[in-house]
C-alpha positions in Angstrom: -40.9 -8.6 25.2 -40.4 -11.1 22.1 -41.7 -14.1 24.7 -44.5 -11.9 25.1 -45.1 -11.2 21.7 -44.5 -15.2 21.2 -47.1 -16.4 24.4 -49.8 -14.1 22.3 -49.3 -15.6 18.9 -49.2 -18.6 20.5 -53.0 -18.2 22.1 -53.9 -17.1 18.5 -52.6 -20.3 17.1 -54.8 -22.1 20.2 -57.4 -20.5 19.5 -57.6 -19.0 22.9 -60.0 -15.8 23.2 -58.5 -12.4 22.7 -59.7 -9.5 24.5 -59.1 -6.1 22.8 -56.7 -5.6 25.3 -54.6 -8.5 24.0 -55.0 -7.4 20.7 -53.6 -4.0 21.4 -50.7 -5.8 23.1 -50.2 -7.7 20.4 -49.8 -5.0 18.2 -48.0 -2.6 20.1 -45.5 -5.4 20.8 -44.8 -6.2 16.9 -44.2 -2.7 15.6 -41.7 -2.1 18.5 -39.3 -5.6 17.8 -40.3 -3.9 14.1 -38.8 -0.6 14.5 -35.9 -2.0 17.3 -34.8 -5.0 14.5 -33.7 -2.5 12.5 -31.6 -0.7 15.0 -27.7 -1.2 14.0 -26.3 -0.3 17.5 -27.6 -3.2 19.3 -24.0 -3.1 21.3 -25.7 -0.2 23.7 -28.3 -2.1 25.2 -25.6 -4.2 26.8 -25.6 -7.7 24.4 -22.1 -9.5 26.4 -20.6 -12.7 24.1 -18.7 -15.1 25.5 -17.3 -18.8 23.6 -19.4 -20.4 26.9 -22.5 -18.8 25.2 -24.9 -16.0 25.1 -25.3 -13.8 28.0 -26.8 -10.5 28.6 -26.1 -7.8 31.3 -29.8 -7.5 32.4 -31.5 -9.9 34.8 -34.5 -8.7 33.1 -34.4 -11.7 31.0 -31.7 -14.6 30.9 -33.7 -17.4 29.1 -32.2 -18.9 26.0 -35.1 -18.2 23.3 -34.3 -14.7 24.3 -30.6 -15.2 24.6 -30.4 -16.7 21.2 -32.2 -14.1 18.9 -30.3 -11.3 20.6 -27.8 -12.6 19.1 -29.6 -13.1 15.7 -29.7 -9.3 15.4 -26.5 -8.8 16.2 -24.5 -11.2 13.6 -23.4 -8.4 11.8 -20.6 -7.7 14.5 -17.1 -7.6 12.2 -15.8 -10.9 13.7 -18.1 -14.2 13.7 -18.9 -15.1 16.9 -19.7 -19.1 17.0 -23.1 -20.4 18.3 -22.3 -22.8 20.3 -23.5 -26.4 18.8 -25.6 -28.5 20.4 -25.0 -32.9 20.2 -27.6 -35.6 21.5 -24.6 -38.6 21.9 -27.3 -41.5 21.1 -26.2 -44.9 20.2 -27.6 -46.3 17.3 -31.4 -48.6 17.8 -32.4 -46.5 20.6 -34.9 -44.1 18.9 -31.7 -41.5 17.1 -33.8 -40.4 14.4 -36.9 -40.0 16.5 -35.3 -37.9 18.7 -33.4 -35.7 16.2 -36.7 -35.2 14.8 -38.7 -34.2 17.6 -35.4 -31.7 19.1 -35.1 -29.8 15.5 -39.1 -29.4 15.7 -39.4 -28.2 19.5 -36.7 -26.0 19.6 -37.8 -24.3 16.0 -41.4 -23.8 17.4 -39.9 -22.5 20.8 -38.3 -19.8 18.3 -34.7 -20.8 18.5 -33.9 -21.3 14.6 -32.1 -25.0 14.0 -30.2 -24.8 10.8 -31.1 -26.7 7.9 -28.2 -29.0 7.1 -28.0 -32.3 8.7 -27.1 -35.7 7.7 -27.0 -38.7 10.0 -23.7 -39.9 11.0 -21.9 -37.2 9.8 -19.2 -37.5 12.6 -18.2 -41.4 11.6 -14.6 -40.7 11.1 -14.6 -44.0 8.9 -16.7 -42.2 6.8 -15.7 -38.9 7.0 -17.6 -38.1 3.2 -21.1 -38.0 5.2 -20.3 -34.8 6.7 -21.6 -32.4 4.2 -18.9 -29.9 4.9 -15.7 -32.6 4.6 -13.3 -31.9 2.2 -11.2 -34.7 1.0 -7.5 -33.8 2.4 -9.2 -32.1 5.2 -10.5 -33.7 9.1 -13.5 -33.8 10.3 -13.3 -31.5 12.8 -12.5 -29.1 10.1 -16.0 -29.7 8.0 -17.4 -29.1 12.0 -15.9 -25.7 12.6 -16.9 -25.2 8.6 -20.4 -26.1 9.6 -21.0 -24.2 12.8 -19.9 -20.8 10.9 -21.8 -21.6 8.2 -24.5 -22.1 10.7 -23.8 -19.0 13.4 -23.0 -16.5 10.0 -26.8 -16.9 9.7 -28.2 -16.7 13.3 -29.1 -20.7 13.5 -27.8 -23.2 16.1 -25.9 -26.6 14.3 -28.0 -29.5 16.2 -26.6 -33.1 15.3 -26.2 -36.6 16.7 -23.1 -38.8 17.4 -23.2 -42.5 18.2 -20.6 -42.3 21.2 -17.3 -40.1 22.5 -13.9 -41.7 22.6 -12.1 -40.7 25.8 -9.7 -43.8 25.5 -9.4 -43.4 22.1 -6.0 -42.8 20.4 -7.5 -42.6 17.0 -5.5 -39.4 16.1 -9.1 -39.2 13.9 -11.3 -39.3 16.4 -9.4 -37.0 18.9 -9.3 -34.4 16.3 -12.7 -34.5 15.9 -13.4 -34.5 20.2 -11.1 -31.7 20.7 -12.7 -29.8 17.6 -16.2 -30.1 19.5 -14.8 -29.5 23.1 -12.9 -26.3 21.3 -16.6 -24.7 20.0 -17.8 -25.3 23.2 -20.4 -28.1 22.1 -23.6 -28.3 24.3 -24.2 -32.0 25.2 -27.0 -34.4 26.3 -27.1 -38.5 26.3 -30.1 -39.7 25.3 -30.7 -43.7 26.2 -32.8 -46.5 25.9 -34.1 -47.6 29.0 -35.3 -51.5 27.8 -32.0 -52.9 26.5 -33.9 -55.8 25.1 -35.5 -53.6 22.8 -31.9 -52.4 21.1 -30.5 -55.9 21.4 -34.0 -56.8 19.3 -33.4 -53.7 16.9 -30.0 -54.3 16.5 -30.8 -58.4 15.3 -33.7 -56.9 13.1 -31.4 -53.9 11.5 -28.1 -57.3 11.3 -26.3 -54.5 13.5 -24.6 -57.9 14.5 -20.7 -57.4 13.5 -19.4 -55.0 15.8 -17.4 -56.2 18.4 -19.0 -58.2 21.6 -20.5 -61.6 21.8 -22.8 -63.0 19.2 -26.2 -61.7 19.3 -28.5 -63.3 16.5 -29.9 -63.3 13.3 -32.9 -62.2 11.4 -35.6 -64.7 10.4 -38.8 -64.8 8.8 -42.2 -65.9 10.2 -41.3 -69.3 9.9 -37.9 -69.2 11.4 -35.5 -69.5 8.1 -32.4 -66.6 7.8 -33.8 -63.3 6.1 -31.4 -60.9 5.0 -34.1 -57.5 4.8 -32.2 -56.3 7.3 -32.7 -52.6 7.8 -34.9 -52.3 4.5 -37.5 -53.4 6.9 -37.8 -49.9 8.0 -39.1 -48.9 4.1 -42.4 -48.8 3.7 -44.9 -51.3 4.9 -44.6 -54.7 2.5 -46.6 -56.4 5.3 -43.5 -58.8 5.3 -42.9 -60.3 9.0 -39.2 -60.3 9.8 -38.2 -60.9 13.4 -34.9 -61.5 15.6 -33.8 -64.9 16.9 -31.7 -64.2 20.4 -28.9 -66.2 21.0 -30.2 -67.2 24.6 -26.5 -67.9 25.7 -25.3 -64.6 25.2 -28.9 -62.8 26.0 -27.5 -61.6 29.4 -23.9 -60.7 28.8 -25.9 -58.2 25.6 -27.9 -56.5 27.7 -25.1 -55.6 29.8 -23.4 -54.1 27.2 -26.2 -52.1 26.1 -27.6 -50.8 29.8 -23.5 -49.9 30.3 -23.7 -47.0 27.2 -25.1 -43.9 29.4 -22.1 -44.8 32.0 -20.0 -45.1 29.8 -20.3 -41.9 27.6 -21.1 -39.6 31.1 -17.8 -40.4 32.0 -16.1 -40.0 28.9 -17.8 -37.0 27.9 -16.4 -35.8 31.7 -12.9 -37.4 30.9 -13.0 -35.5 27.8 -13.3 -32.0 29.2 -17.3 -31.3 28.3 -19.5 -29.7 31.1 -22.9 -29.9 32.7 -24.5 -32.7 30.3 -27.8 -35.4 31.7 -28.9 -38.5 30.9 -32.7 -38.6 29.4 -34.3 -42.0 28.4 -35.8 -42.0 25.1 -39.3 -43.8 26.7 -39.8 -40.8 28.2 -39.3 -38.4 25.4 -42.3 -40.5 23.1 -44.3 -41.8 26.1 -47.0 -38.7 25.1 -47.4 -39.8 21.8 -49.4 -42.8 22.8 -51.2 -41.4 25.9 -52.3 -38.3 27.0 -51.3 -39.2 30.8 -47.5 -39.3 30.1 -47.9 -36.2 28.6 -45.9 -34.2 32.1 -43.9 -37.3 31.9 -42.6 -36.5 28.6 -42.6 -32.6 29.1 -40.4 -33.1 32.0 -37.8 -34.7 30.3 -37.4 -32.5 27.3 -37.3 -30.2 29.7 -34.1 -31.8 31.0 -33.0 -32.1 27.3 -33.3 -29.2 26.8 -31.8 -27.7 29.5 -28.6 -29.7 29.1 -28.1 -28.5 25.6 -28.4 -24.8 27.0 -32.3 -23.6 26.4 -33.9 -22.9 29.6 -37.6 -22.7 28.1 -40.9 -22.7 30.0 -42.7 -25.9 30.8 -46.2 -24.6 30.0 -44.2 -24.1 26.4 -43.1 -27.3 26.0 -46.3 -29.2 27.1 -48.7 -27.1 24.9 -46.4 -28.1 21.8 -45.8 -32.1 23.1 -49.5 -31.8 23.6 -50.3 -31.7 19.4 -48.0 -35.1 19.2 -50.6 -37.1 22.0 -52.0 -39.4 20.3 -49.6 -39.6 16.9 -47.9 -43.0 17.3 -49.4 -46.5 19.1 -47.6 -47.8 22.1 -44.5 -50.0 21.8 -46.0 -53.7 20.3 -45.6 -56.7 22.6 -41.9 -58.6 22.1 -43.7 -61.9 20.6 -44.5 -59.5 17.5 -40.1 -58.8 17.2 -38.6 -62.2 18.8 -39.0 -65.1 17.2 -37.7 -67.2 20.7 -39.1 -65.2 23.1 -39.6 -68.4 25.2 -36.2 -69.7 25.0 -35.5 -66.4 26.6 -37.3 -65.8 30.0 -35.4 -68.4 31.7 -32.5 -66.3 31.1 -33.8 -63.1 31.8 -34.4 -64.6 35.5 -30.8 -63.7 36.3 -30.5 -60.5 34.8 -31.1 -57.5 37.5 -33.9 -55.7 35.0 -35.3 -59.4 33.7 -38.6 -58.7 35.5 -39.8 -55.7 33.3 -38.3 -55.8 30.5 -41.1 -58.2 28.3 -43.8 -57.0 26.8 -46.6 -59.3 26.9 
């Protein structure tokens, strides 16, 4: 009934013609839902909850939208029932900020309330103060338990991202955090940027080059002089041109490292005990923004991502929401605009399996 009401409202939003019958149905649905929302005895409707997620003892509607809303109404139970959080596993410079923004917006428009508290990199064990629930002397695992409980109290889901999960880690802080996420039945999905040359270029332009691994390159201005604008280049539009100078001799090795990410994260999540996660490509998630012909491609990608996070939304509902963003962003620019020594790299790319299509001209 709630989903039917949502669809009627969606028709209004998209200016679809409504007959008198539709209007009568809408009024009836709203009146009935208003009445039932005031009932305290929801247990009589056979609503069941387990730490694996939300379940309804009926075949009439097993949609995650419906289940989430039923749980919201049931949050007055004597013992707080945690709503499993959602975690997007995605490394830096692969569009993680964009995906988080779009995911929050999409879930909200699908009537799944997302908790408002969120900070970037709040799972960094080396910088626990970035987590809004962290308290000195405590752990990140404790902080995340507090955050999930806080969100659950108001019937909302906590959505956040993580750069990586490390099943091989011996760091007690990392081990404790991962155990806490697992104990809360966290739903997970891995997002990967298919064009690893984009990832490498972004890392160099942001000056994220001090991590382990082979040398990557450095940032230069339009004349080839070293520049220190780094991450600040993303703030505002100064008109300053900065490009990545990529070390040709280490190019293939760095591309291989970037491309190994989804396999490593999937293996790690499995070893840690997380179940049912998918891998989705960043390019598929955003392709509709610069071309209407990619709308179906993005729709299926988001449906896959939502499924991995425990949400079974209708394809048409996702498509209708994404359609509003068609044409809001430009297609990725040619690599000559962001890589200073692109001509020096072409020969090295021929020895790489994906080298034939990585460069945009």
